[in-house]
C-alpha positions in Angstrom: 0.2 0.2 0.1 2.6 2.5 0.6 4.5 1.7 -2.3 1.5 2.4 -4.1 1.1 5.5 -2.3 4.5 7.0 -3.4 4.2 5.9 -7.1 1.1 8.0 -7.0 3.1 11.1 -4.9 6.4 10.6 -7.5 5.3 9.6 -10.8 7.8 7.4 -12.7 10.4 9.1 -15.0 8.4 8.2 -18.4 5.8 10.3 -17.5 8.1 13.7 -17.4 7.5 15.9 -20.9 10.6 17.2 -22.2 11.3 20.6 -22.7 11.4 20.7 -26.3 7.9 19.6 -26.1 6.5 22.2 -24.0 8.2 25.0 -25.9 7.1 23.5 -28.9 3.7 22.7 -27.6 3.3 26.6 -25.8 5.8 28.6 -27.4 3.8 31.2 -29.6 4.0 32.3 -33.2 5.0 36.0 -32.1 8.0 34.7 -29.3 9.5 32.6 -32.4 9.1 35.5 -34.4 11.1 37.7 -32.6 14.2 34.6 -32.0 13.8 34.8 -35.7 14.3 38.5 -36.0 17.0 38.7 -33.6 18.8 36.0 -35.6 18.5 38.1 -38.9 19.7 41.0 -37.1 22.6 39.2 -35.7 23.8 38.4 -38.6 23.0 42.0 -40.2 25.4 43.1 -37.6 28.0 41.0 -38.5 27.4 42.3 -42.0 27.9 46.0 -41.5 30.8 45.6 -39.1 32.5 43.4 -41.7 31.4 46.3 -44.4 32.8 49.1 -42.4 36.4 47.1 -41.8 36.2 47.1 -45.7 35.3 51.0 -46.2 38.1 51.6 -43.7 41.2 49.8 -45.1 40.0 51.0 -48.5 40.1 54.5 -46.9 43.4 54.2 -45.6 44.4 52.8 -49.1 42.9 55.7 -50.8 44.8 58.5 -48.3 47.8 56.7 -48.6 47.5 56.5 -52.6 46.7 60.5 -52.2 50.1 60.8 -50.5 51.9 59.2 -53.4 50.2 61.2 -55.8 51.3 64.6 -53.8 55.0 63.0 -53.5 54.6 61.8 -57.3 53.7 65.7 -58.3 56.5 67.1 -55.8 59.0 64.9 -57.8 57.7 66.1 -61.1 58.1 69.6 -60.4 61.4 68.9 -59.3 62.3 67.1 -62.4 60.6 70.8 -64.3 63.0 72.5 -62.5 66.3 70.4 -63.3 65.1 70.5 -66.9 64.6 73.7 -67.1 67.7 74.8 -65.2 69.8 72.3 -67.4 67.9 73.9 -70.9 69.3 77.5 -69.8 72.8 76.2 -69.2 72.6 74.1 -72.6 71.6 77.6 -74.4 74.4 79.5 -72.2 77.0 77.3 -73.4 75.7 76.8 -77.1 76.1 80.6 -77.1 79.6 80.9 -75.9 80.3 78.0 -78.5 79.3 79.7 -81.0 80.9 83.4 -79.9 84.3 80.8 -79.5 84.0 79.4 -83.1 83.3 83.0 -84.9 86.8 83.9 -82.9 88.8 81.4 -83.9 87.3 81.6 -87.7 88.6 85.9 -87.5 91.9 84.5 -85.9 92.9 82.4 -88.8 93.9 85.3 -90.8 95.4 87.2 -88.1 98.3 85.4 -86.2 98.5 88.7 -83.9 94.8 88.6 -83.0 95.1 84.8 -82.3 97.4 85.2 -79.9 94.9 87.8 -77.8 92.5 85.2 -78.6 92.7 83.3 -74.8 92.4 87.1 -73.4 89.2 87.8 -75.1 87.6 84.3 -74.5 88.1 84.4 -70.8 85.1 87.2 -70.1 83.3 85.4 -72.8 83.3 82.4 -71.3 82.2 83.9 -68.2 78.1 83.4 -69.8 76.9 87.1 -69.0 73.3 85.2 -69.8 73.9 82.8 -67.4 71.6 82.2 -64.3 73.3 82.7 -60.8 72.2 80.5 -58.0 69.8 82.8 -56.2 67.7 83.1 -59.5 67.4 79.5 -60.1 66.5 79.3 -56.3 63.6 82.0 -56.7 62.3 80.0 -59.5 62.3 76.9 -57.6 60.6 78.5 -54.9 57.9 80.1 -56.7 57.4 76.6 -58.7 57.1 75.0 -55.2 54.2 78.1 -54.4 52.5 77.2 -57.5 52.3 73.7 -56.6 50.9 74.1 -53.3 48.9 76.5 -54.9 50.0 79.0 -52.1 48.7 82.5 -54.2 49.4 84.9 -51.5 52.8 84.0 -51.0 53.6 83.5 -54.4 52.4 87.0 -55.1 54.6 88.5 -52.4 57.8 86.8 -53.5 57.0 88.0 -57.2 56.2 91.7 -56.1 59.4 91.6 -54.2 61.5 89.9 -56.8 60.7 92.7 -58.8 61.2 95.9 -57.0 64.5 94.2 -56.7 65.7 93.5 -59.9 64.6 96.3 -62.2 65.1 94.2 -65.6 61.8 92.7 -64.7 59.5 95.6 -64.5 58.3 96.5 -68.0 59.8 99.9 -67.5 63.1 98.6 -68.5 64.4 98.8 -71.7 62.7 96.2 -74.2 65.8 95.1 -75.9 67.6 93.9 -72.6 64.2 92.8 -71.1 63.7 90.5 -74.1 67.6 89.2 -73.8 67.3 88.1 -70.2 66.5 84.7 -70.0 65.5 85.4 -66.0 63.1 87.7 -66.9 61.3 85.2 -69.6 61.4 82.3 -66.8 60.0 85.1 -64.0 57.2 86.1 -66.4 56.1 82.3 -67.4 55.5 81.6 -63.6 53.9 84.9 -63.4 51.7 83.5 -66.1 51.1 80.2 -64.2 50.2 82.3 -61.4 47.2 84.5 -63.2 45.9 81.2 -64.4 45.4 80.0 -61.8 43.8 82.7 -59.8 41.5 83.0 -63.2 40.6 79.3 -62.8 39.4 80.1 -59.1 36.9 82.5 -60.3 35.4 80.6 -63.1 33.6 77.6 -61.2 29.9 79.5 -59.9 30.1 77.5 -56.9 33.2 79.6 -55.7 32.5 81.5 -52.2 32.7 85.2 -52.6 35.5 85.5 -49.8 37.8 83.0 -52.5 36.5 85.2 -55.3 37.6 88.5 -53.8 41.3 87.1 -53.1 41.5 85.3 -56.6 40.6 89.2 -57.6 42.9 91.2 -55.5 45.7 88.7 -56.3 45.2 89.7 -59.5 45.1 93.1 -59.3 48.3 92.8 -57.6 50.2 91.5 -60.8 49.0 94.2 -62.5 46.2 92.5 -64.5 42.5 95.1 -62.9 41.4 94.6 -66.7 41.6 90.7 -66.2 40.6 90.7 -62.3 37.2 93.2 -63.5 36.1 90.8 -66.5 36.6 87.8 -64.1 34.2 89.7 -61.5 31.4 89.7 -64.2 31.8 86.6 -65.6 31.5 84.5 -62.2 28.7 87.1 -61.5 27.0 86.2 -65.1 28.0 82.2 -64.5 26.6 82.2 -60.9 23.2 83.7 -62.2 22.5 81.3 -65.0 23.1 78.1 -62.8 20.5 80.0 -60.1 18.3 80.4 -62.8 18.5 77.6 -64.5 17.3 75.7 -61.0 14.0 77.3 -61.1 13.2 76.9 -64.9 11.1 73.5 -63.6 9.2 75.5 -61.6 7.8 77.6 -64.7 5.3 75.3 -65.7 4.2 74.7 -62.0 3.9 78.4 -60.8 4.1 80.5 -63.6 2.8 83.6 -61.7 5.5 83.1 -59.5 8.2 82.3 -61.9 8.9 86.0 -63.5 9.1 87.4 -60.0 11.6 84.6 -58.6 13.8 85.4 -61.9 13.6 89.0 -62.1 14.7 89.2 -58.3 17.6 86.9 -58.9 18.7 89.1 -61.6 18.4 92.5 -60.1 20.3 91.3 -57.2 23.0 90.3 -59.4 23.2 93.2 -60.9 22.8 95.3 -57.4 25.6 92.7 -56.1 28.3 92.9 -59.0 27.7 96.8 -58.8 28.3 96.7 -55.3 31.5 94.7 -55.5 33.1 96.2 -58.8 33.1 99.8 -56.7 34.4 98.3 -53.6 37.3 96.6 -55.5 38.2 98.8 -58.3 36.6 102.1 -57.4 34.6 104.7 -59.7 36.9 104.0 -62.9 34.8 105.3 -65.4 36.1 102.4 -67.7 35.2 99.8 -65.0 31.2 101.7 -64.8 31.1 101.5 -68.3 31.6 97.7 -68.2 29.2 96.7 -65.4 26.6 99.1 -67.0 27.1 96.8 -70.4 27.2 93.5 -68.6 23.9 94.6 -67.0 22.3 95.5 -69.9 22.9 92.0 -71.5 21.6 90.4 -68.4 18.7 92.0 -68.5 18.0 90.6 -72.1 18.7 87.2 -70.7 16.1 87.7 -68.1 13.3 88.6 -70.7 14.7 86.0 -73.3 14.1 83.4 -70.3 10.8 84.6 -69.7 9.5 84.6 -72.8 10.7 81.1 -73.4 9.3 79.7 -70.2 5.9 81.6 -70.2 2.8 79.9 -70.8 1.3 80.4 -74.3 0.7 83.8 -75.0 -3.2 83.6 -75.2 -4.0 82.5 -72.2 -5.1 84.4 -69.2 -2.0 83.0 -67.7 0.4 84.2 -69.9 -1.1 87.8 -68.9 -1.1 87.3 -65.6 2.6 86.4 -65.8 3.7 89.3 -68.0 2.1 91.3 -65.9 3.7 90.6 -62.5 7.5 90.3 -65.3 6.8 93.8 -65.6 5.9 94.7 -62.1 8.6 93.0 -60.4 11.5 94.0 -63.2 10.8 97.7 -62.8 10.4 97.6 -59.1 13.6 96.2 -58.7 15.3 98.3 -61.5 13.9 101.3 -60.1 15.9 100.5 -56.8 19.2 100.1 -58.9 18.9 103.2 -60.1 19.9 104.8 -56.1 23.3 103.0 -57.1 23.6 105.0 -60.4 22.2 101.8 -62.9 19.3 103.2 -65.1 18.0 100.5 -67.1 13.9 101.2 -67.1 14.1 102.3 -70.6 15.8 99.2 -72.0 13.5 96.7 -69.5 10.4 98.2 -71.6 11.8 98.4 -74.5 12.7 95.0 -74.2 9.4 93.9 -72.7 6.9 96.0 -75.2 6.7 93.2 -77.9 6.3 90.9 -75.1 3.4 92.1 -73.5 1.5 93.3 -76.6 1.9 90.1 -78.1 0.0 89.0 -74.9 -2.0 91.5 -74.9 -3.2 90.9 -78.3 -3.7 87.4 -78.0 -5.8 87.4 -75.1 -8.3 90.3 -76.6 -8.1 88.1 -79.9 -9.0 85.0 -77.7 -11.8 87.4 -75.3 -13.3 88.4 -79.4 -13.7 84.6 -79.7 -15.5 84.1 -76.6 -17.7 87.4 -76.6 -20.6 85.4 -78.6 -19.8 81.3 -77.9 -22.5 81.3 -75.5 -23.6 77.5 -75.8 -21.8 76.3 -73.1 -22.3 79.5 -71.3 -22.6 79.0 -67.4 -25.3 80.1 -65.7 -23.6 81.6 -63.0 -20.5 83.8 -64.4 -18.2 84.3 -61.4 -19.5 88.1 -61.4 -19.4 90.2 -58.1 -23.1 91.2 -57.4 -22.2 94.9 -58.8 -21.5 93.6 -62.3 -24.8 90.9 -62.2 -27.2 93.1 -60.7 -28.0 96.2 -63.2 -27.9 93.2 -66.1 -30.3 91.0 -64.5 -32.9 94.1 -64.5 -33.3 93.4 -68.1 -34.3 89.5 -67.9 -38.0 90.1 -67.5 -37.8 92.3 -70.9 -35.4 90.3 -73.0 -34.2 87.2 -74.2 -32.4 86.0 -71.5 -29.3 85.0 -74.1 -29.5 88.9 -74.4 -28.4 89.4 -70.6 -26.0 86.9 -70.7 -24.1 88.5 -73.5 -23.5 91.6 -71.5 -22.1 89.4 -68.6 -20.1 87.4 -70.6 -19.1 90.8 -71.7 -18.4 92.2 -68.8 -16.9 88.5 -67.3 -13.8 88.9 -70.0 -13.0 92.3 -69.6 -13.2 91.8 -65.5 -10.9 88.7 -66.2 -8.1 90.5 -68.2 -8.3 93.8 -65.4 -7.9 91.1 -62.6 -4.1 90.2 -64.2 -3.0 93.6 -64.3 -0.5 95.4 -61.7 0.2 99.2 -61.1 3.5 99.1 -63.6 1.1 97.7 -66.3 -1.3 99.7 -65.8 1.3 102.8 -65.9 3.3 101.9 -68.8 0.5 100.1 -70.8 -2.4 101.3 -69.6 -3.8 103.0 -73.1 -2.6 99.8 -74.5 -5.2 98.1 -72.6 -8.0 100.8 -72.5 -7.6 100.7 -76.5 -8.3 97.0 -76.7 -10.9 97.1 -74.5 -12.9 100.0 -76.5 -12.1 97.6 -79.5 -14.1 94.8 -78.0 -16.8 96.9 -77.3 -16.6 98.4 -80.5 -17.5 94.1 -81.1 -20.0 93.9 -78.8 -21.8 97.0 -80.0 -21.3 96.0 -84.1 -23.0 92.4 -82.8 -26.6 94.4 -80.9 -26.4 96.4 -84.1 -26.7 93.6 -86.1 -29.7 92.0 -83.6 -31.8 95.0 -84.2 -34.0 94.7 -87.3 -33.7 96.4 -90.4 -30.4 96.5 -92.5 -27.4 98.0 -91.2 -25.5 100.8 -93.0 -21.5 99.9 -92.2 -20.6 97.2 -94.4 -18.2 96.3 -92.0 -20.3 94.4 -90.0 -21.0 92.3 -92.2 -18.5 89.6 -91.0 -20.8 89.5 -87.8 -24.0 88.2 -89.3 -23.2 84.4 -88.5 -22.2 85.3 -84.9 -25.3 86.7 -83.6 -26.8 84.2 -81.3 -29.9 86.7 -80.8 -32.2 88.4 -82.4 -34.7 91.2 -80.8 -37.9 92.5 -82.9 -40.4 94.4 -80.2 -39.6 97.3 -78.6 -39.2 96.1 -75.3 -36.8 94.1 -76.3 -34.8 96.5 -78.8 -35.1 98.8 -75.4 -33.4 96.4 -73.0 -30.8 96.0 -75.9 -30.1 99.9 -75.8 -30.3 99.4 -71.4 -27.8 96.9 -71.2 -25.5 98.4 -74.0 -25.9 101.7 -71.7 -25.3 99.9 -69.0 -22.3 98.1 -69.5 -20.9 102.0 -71.2 -21.8 103.9 -68.3 -21.6 102.1 -65.1 -20.2 98.3 -65.5 -16.9 99.1 -67.8 -16.2 102.5 -66.0 -16.4 100.9 -61.8 -14.5 97.6 -63.5 -11.9 100.2 -64.6 -11.5 102.3 -61.6 -10.9 99.3 -59.5 -7.8 98.8 -61.6 -6.8 102.1 -62.1 -7.4 104.2 -58.6 -4.2 104.6 -56.9 -6.0 103.7 -53.5 -6.1 99.8 -54.9 -2.4 99.8 -55.5 -0.8 97.5 -53.3 2.4 99.6 -53.3 1.0 103.3 -52.1 4.8 104.2 -51.6 6.1 103.6 -54.6 7.3 106.1 -56.9 6.0 104.7 -60.1 1.9 104.8 -58.3 -0.6 104.8 -60.8 -2.0 108.7 -61.0 -5.5 109.6 -60.1 -7.8 108.3 -62.8 -9.4 111.3 -63.5 -6.3 113.0 -64.3 -5.4 110.5 -67.0 -6.1 111.9 -70.5 -6.2 108.2 -72.0 -9.1 107.3 -69.5 -11.0 110.5 -70.8 -10.3 109.9 -74.5 -11.1 106.1 -73.9 -14.7 107.0 -71.9 -15.4 109.4 -75.2 -14.7 106.4 -77.5 -17.2 104.4 -75.4 -19.8 107.0 -75.8 -19.1 107.3 -79.6 -19.7 103.9 -80.3 -22.6 103.6 -77.7 -23.9 106.6 -80.2 -23.5 104.5 -83.3 -25.9 102.0 -81.5 -28.5 104.4 -80.5 -28.3 106.0 -84.1 -29.0 103.2 -85.5 -31.8 101.8 -83.4 -33.5 105.8 -84.1 -33.2 105.7 -87.3 -34.1 101.9 -87.8 -37.3 103.3 -85.9 -38.2 106.4 -87.3 -37.8 104.4 -90.8 -40.7 101.8 -90.0 -42.6 105.0 -88.5 -42.3 106.5 -92.2 -42.3 104.0 -94.8 -45.7 101.4 -94.7 -44.9 97.9 -95.3 -45.7 98.3 -98.9 -42.7 100.2 -98.9 -45.1 104.4 -99.7 -44.2 107.1 -97.4 -46.4 108.3 -94.7 -45.0 111.6 -94.5 -45.1 113.4 -97.8 -45.2 117.0 -99.5 -48.4 116.3 -101.0 -50.1 116.9 -98.0 -49.1 120.3 -97.7 -50.5 121.1 -101.0 -53.8 120.8 -102.4 -57.5 120.7 -100.8 -57.3 117.2 -100.8 -54.6 117.2 -98.3 -57.2 118.7 -95.8 -58.8 115.5 -95.2 -56.1 114.7 -93.7 -56.8 116.6 -90.9 -59.1 115.6 -88.4 -61.0 118.9 -88.5 -60.0 122.5 -89.1 -59.7 123.5 -85.0 -55.8 124.1 -85.4 -54.5 120.5 -84.8 -51.1 119.0 -86.5 -51.5 116.9 -89.1 -52.3 113.2 -88.9 -48.4 111.7 -89.5 -47.3 114.1 -86.5 -50.3 113.2 -84.0 -49.1 109.7 -84.7 -45.4 110.8 -84.1 -47.0 112.1 -80.6 -48.6 108.7 -79.8 -46.0 106.2 -81.1 -43.7 108.3 -78.8 -46.0 108.3 -75.7 -46.4 104.5 -76.9 -42.6 103.9 -76.6 -42.0 106.4 -73.6 -44.7 104.0 -71.5 -42.6 100.7 -72.6 -39.5 102.3 -71.4 -40.4 103.7 -68.4 -41.2 99.9 -67.3 -38.2 98.2 -68.8 -35.4 101.2 -68.5 -36.8 101.8 -64.7 -33.9 104.0 -62.9 -32.5 105.1 -66.3 -34.3 108.4 -67.1 -31.1 109.8 -68.5 -31.4 107.3 -71.2 -35.1 107.6 -71.8 -34.9 111.1 -72.5 -32.1 111.0 -74.9 -33.9 108.1 -76.5 -37.0 110.2 -77.1 -34.9 113.5 -77.8 -33.2 111.3 -80.5 -36.4 109.7 -82.0 -37.7 112.9 -82.3 -34.4 114.7 -84.0 -34.4 111.8 -86.6 -37.8 112.9 -88.1 -37.1 115.9 -88.5 -33.6 115.3 -89.9 -34.4 112.6 -92.0 -37.6 115.0 -93.2 -34.9 117.8 -94.0 -32.8 115.7 -95.8 -35.5 113.6 -97.6 -35.1 115.8 -101.4 -38.4 113.8 -102.7 -40.3 116.0 -100.0 -38.8 119.0 -101.1 -39.0 118.1 -104.7 -43.2 118.6 -104.3 -43.3 121.8 -103.4 -40.5 123.0 -106.0 -41.9 121.3 -108.8 -43.9 124.3 -110.8 -46.7 121.9 -111.8 -47.2 121.2 -108.2 -50.2 123.8 -106.5 -49.3 125.7 -103.3 -51.6 127.1 -100.9 -51.5 129.2 -97.7 -53.1 126.7 -95.5 -50.1 123.9 -96.5 -47.1 126.3 -95.5 -49.7 127.3 -92.2 -49.8 123.3 -91.6 -46.2 122.7 -91.9 -45.1 125.0 -89.4 -47.5 124.3 -87.1 -46.3 120.2 -87.7 -42.9 121.8 -86.9 -43.8 123.8 -83.6 -45.6 120.5 -82.2 -43.1 118.6 -82.9 -40.5 121.0 -80.8 -43.2 120.8 -78.3 -43.6 117.5 -77.8 -39.5 117.3 -76.7 -40.3 120.6 -74.3 -43.5 119.3 -72.7 -42.3 115.6 -72.4 -39.4 116.8 -70.4 -36.6 116.2 -73.3 -36.1 119.8 -74.8 -33.4 119.6 -77.5 -31.4 122.9 -78.9 -30.5 120.7 -81.5 -34.1 119.7 -82.3 -35.4 123.5 -82.6 -32.4 124.3 -84.8 -33.3 121.6 -87.1 -37.3 123.0 -86.7 -36.0 126.7 -87.6 -34.2 125.5 -90.5 -37.1 123.3 -91.7 -39.5 126.4 -91.4 -37.2 128.5 -93.0 -36.6 126.4 -96.3 -40.5 126.4 -96.7 -40.7 129.6 -96.2 -38.2 130.2 -98.8 -39.8 127.5 -101.3 -43.4 129.2 -100.9 -41.8 132.5 -101.3 -40.2 131.2 -104.8 -43.7 129.8 -105.9 -45.6 133.5 -105.4 -46.6 133.3 -101.9 -47.0 136.4 -99.7 -45.6 135.2 -96.0 -46.7 138.2 -94.4 -50.4 137.6 -95.5 -50.4 134.3 -95.2 -48.9 133.5 -91.6 -49.6 134.6 -88.0 -47.0 135.7 -85.4 -44.6 132.9 -84.4 -46.2 133.0 -80.6 -49.7 131.6 -82.4 -48.1 129.0 -83.6 -46.6 128.2 -79.8 -49.8 128.5 -78.3 -51.7 126.7 -80.9 -48.8 123.7 -80.5 -49.9 123.7 -77.1 -53.2 123.7 -76.9 -52.9 120.8 -79.7 -51.0 118.6 -77.6 -53.8 119.4 -74.8 -56.8 118.4 -77.4 -55.0 114.8 -77.6 -54.5 114.3 -75.0 -57.7 115.3 -73.3 -59.7 114.2 -76.1 -60.6 118.1 -76.9 -62.8 118.5 -74.0 -61.2 120.9 -72.1 -60.8 124.5 -72.9 -57.8 125.3 -75.5 -56.4 127.5 -72.8 -56.8 125.1 -69.9 -53.6 123.7 -67.5 -52.6 120.8 -68.8 -53.1 117.9 -65.9 -49.5 115.8 -65.6 -51.0 113.6 -63.4 -54.1 111.9 -65.5 -54.0 112.7 -69.1 -56.4 110.6 -71.4 -55.4 110.1 -75.1 -58.9 110.4 -77.7 -60.2 106.9 -78.4 -60.8 108.3 -81.9 -57.6 109.9 -82.2 -55.7 106.4 -81.1 -57.9 104.2 -83.2 -57.4 107.0 -86.7 -53.6 106.5 -85.9 -53.4 102.7 -85.9 -55.1 102.8 -88.8 -52.6 105.1 -90.6 -49.5 103.2 -89.4 -50.7 99.9 -89.6 -48.8 98.9 -86.8 -48.8 95.4 -86.3 -47.6 95.8 -82.4 -49.0 95.9 -79.1 -52.4 98.7 -79.6 -51.9 101.7 -77.2 -54.1 101.8 -74.4 -56.9 104.6 -74.0 -55.4 105.7 -70.3 -51.8 105.9 -69.8 -50.2 107.6 -66.8 -48.0 111.0 -67.7 -45.5 109.5 -65.5 -44.5 106.5 -68.1 -44.1 109.3 -70.5 -41.0 110.4 -69.0 -42.1 113.1 -66.3 -41.7 116.6 -66.7 -41.6 117.7 -63.5 -38.0 116.5 -63.7 -36.5 120.2 -64.6 -34.7 120.6 -67.4 -32.9 117.9 -69.4 -29.4 117.5 -68.3 -26.9 117.6 -70.8 -25.2 113.9 -70.5 -21.4 113.4 -71.0 -21.9 111.1 -74.3 -24.4 113.1 -76.5 -24.3 116.3 -78.5 -28.1 116.9 -77.1 -28.3 120.1 -74.7 -31.1 120.9 -72.3 
């Protein structure tokens, strides 16, 4: 029993599990991996130690070889010295032998002289050109210094030797100097020293301190001109290497590249000028060389900018060119403090580049102007540009409004790229191109109006117009958009760029002056006004022609109505009213004024100008129409006092329309007066007595005012009653007669109209707008 219990407490050895089995069963994969990694790291450590020992061994071998190379160089230098000394000795020996041979030859003919030969040959045999030990030792010393590149010690030794031996100086006799073998050897070593100093200055990576030491050494050797050339060449190569580093960034950062390169170039020019002044003083020759070198570097700068600029037709190219001009001119103005005036040359070189970029950008803008197929509904314009144009969206096609937005977006995109220096030096060029782009835009708007254009140059735009305007509201919206762009949006956009308060460099001496004092801006605004007047006059001319001529091409305003008794039928009654065509004109202008009050809301100045110009255009056509006057001048046509009386009343009525509606025009009065004078002269030539046929001028004026009152009040009021400016009712009979006479297919006149929509007469006298020739 006891044995069995002991067996249970102490199991047999066969039941004990080996450690290896335990490790294989319980050891984790992570621990195995760590152990494997440790083994690999130990192997890697052994490999690194072996590599380090190999590198150390090879480095020691390299140092030993280097020392042997240096020793070999020294031995070669010594060998060269010995060869040079031997060569000199051989030359002197040959010279002495040649001299003795000549003397022996002469001695054959003279025995007495041959006896004295030894006495003469003795001094000759002493070799006067032989180099003594001092000179040989000096040359060897210089060779050692040159081999060890101890430039300063070599320069001092050469300078001291020149002071001690006069024949080494350049002021000694040339024939004697050339005969000296020692001087030849001296100059040769001096030339070797110069070459070593020049080589020091050649690498672009040479330090400023080493460069100045080398230049100082050349100056001590009497090579000031060479030293200055080395200075310019060193700074040039340094600049070229620095610029090449930034060339790859030109495609990544096209706007930063010009500023970086200009900073490098002008910084190098400034440093060169300063160092030249410190090292070489105020020598005019060296100053001229620096200026010439600076001009070469500017040419290099402009060429580098052009070669690495973006394509000239892109907006990035315009921005890059603007940054280039801004930075380069700013830096060049700083150089003027050092006496370097380079801005004129810079502008001459950059002008072709900036003009090319401007030309191609505006050429691209002209192509984009009416490419509205892919137009974005939300152009990146500020609210001050969008809001005035969106006011016309309800009265016109959206494409017409989009064209105005597209135009302002293009101009704004160009203006945002300009810098103050570009505005200062190339602002006139930019303004001219903007005005030409505006001309193209208005030419397209003219082609969009109904009726043919008198300008043959507009035919090229015929296929490019993506919209047409037919109704009065659409035509007025077109004029309103053009006027808003010309009078408000374009000046605002340009003013933001030309205003000196917007400049980022207010302390710059070349800051842009006040925009109001720039003649270029005044001429530019005058050009815009002239272009808009062209559009306005085309609208007025076509509108008046559609009023005067019927669809069949017959003239409603014919001279026949002022001749025979048949013309009396054209008058509604004999109560001193104007003829039917001028009554129709009155109704037509009121209708257009009503539409204009809605479409051109807030632009009363434009409303007045358009209505005044329309009224002028009617009388201008009448004064120039030869068919109209030919009726009166025809001897077979009977003229009556009533016709002259009615014609003069029509002229006064037309003038009174403009005065009453609030857009009086002195030009209109002049045209009407000229027509009246011509009519009186024509009728008088036919034998009519104007004194007995015509009442006083005051009568015509009062009658015209009364006619307007009757037409608006329907004839119910007294002839002398005051005109109610708030509620004016147009006679239904007149409206129906006018519509039937004009044959208009457009919208009919309303029987009750508010006079405020006609262009309020209570606004006072018409302002004299700065873009037209009307005067209030």
